Phi, psi and omega in degrees: 000314171310304179304315183291329176293313185296318183289327175290328181292327180287331187274331179280125176298143184244121187262123182051220169106160176273134182304332178283332176290321179295326181287326175293324183286345182285325183272356183298318177303319175306307185295320176299327177296321176292320179287330185265000187307308182297332182262077187295322182301323183288333176297316179296322176292306178303322185285321178296318169305316183297315181294325179296316179299321179292323179299310183299316183291319174305315179298315182292322187288335177279333189265334190274141175284148180297000000 
């Protein structure tokens, strides 16, 4: 889940923003992994949604003109 969230974050373009906020957002996948560790079924559901989102974002990045 942590890896898929990190990949999704890197694939999604971030518009503007404060550098401090961007730094905090880089640690969010790790924090989610720590928070959801006891609830492994929630991690599986969230990870499956992340992989679907990665595929969708990759498709949009490849098909949309810059």
